[in-house]
Residue, then its C-alpha position, 0 to 999 in steps of 0.5 A: m714745926t715749933l710754935f712761937s710765944t711772947s708776952t707784950r705790954t699794952p695800955i690795957g695789960v700784958i697780952h700773951l701771943v702764940s703763933d705758928e709762924h705768921v699765923l696767930l693761934s692765941a692772944t690773951f690777957g691774963t696768964f700765959e698758961a691761959s693762952l695755951t689752953a685755947l690752942d687746938p689739941v694738935d697744936s698744944q702738943r708742939k713745942i713752943l719757943k719763947v721769943k722777944e717778938i713774933p715776926v710781923i704779928s708783934e709789930l702789927l699789934e704795936n702799930y695797932f696800939d700806936g694808933d694804926i687801928a687797921a694794922i691788925n687786919s692783916i694778921a692771919t688767925r686760926q682757932p678751934g671751935p664749932t662751925f657757928s663760932q667760926a662763922a661768928w669769928k669771921a664776921m667779927r673780923k669784917i667789922k671795920p674799926g671804929k664800928v660796933l655790931s650788936y650780938s643779934d646782928l653778929a648772929m645774923r651775919a654768922g648765919s643764924a638770926a636766932a642764935v644770939r646766945a651762940a654769938g655771945s658764946a662765940c665772943a666769950k670763947n674767942a681766944i684771939v682777942i683784939v685781932v678777932p675783935c669781940h670787943r666790937i660786939v655790944k648789946t642792942g641799944g649800944a650798952l657795952g655788954n660783957y668782956a672777958y677782960g673787964l668793961d674798962a678794957k673793952e671801953w678803952l679799945l672801943r675809944h681807941e678805935g673811935a667807936l665811943 
């Protein structure tokens, strides 16, 4: 089966999306090629069809940027990664828009309170930005911490969601 890809302008840059029908496999800022490197090896062998919009997913992301910050909650996702990263990404999806969680709290919710560095690594390796909201993870004490696409983008997302 063919994968779909599209690129969409957002207030913080162009986001590149790759999906398997209604399952989002990759959402990255930067280059389209970077979005492909994040795919599961099995998916990376599949044909990719460039489309103007990906049904359902493109509309839900547009709704998010138009102010319906909960719209992305219904987007199904799949990305490869180790067990702890999978648990961390699942925990990130449970953070309500407008809220933040510390790396320490994320580690605890992912099943290992001592795995704070692994929680940070899961954020850094997250290939489905915004939808798997690694931008909602901050340092203990509230400092923003890091974000692969820059602190300005992280701050914009958190303001957009009402967390700042």
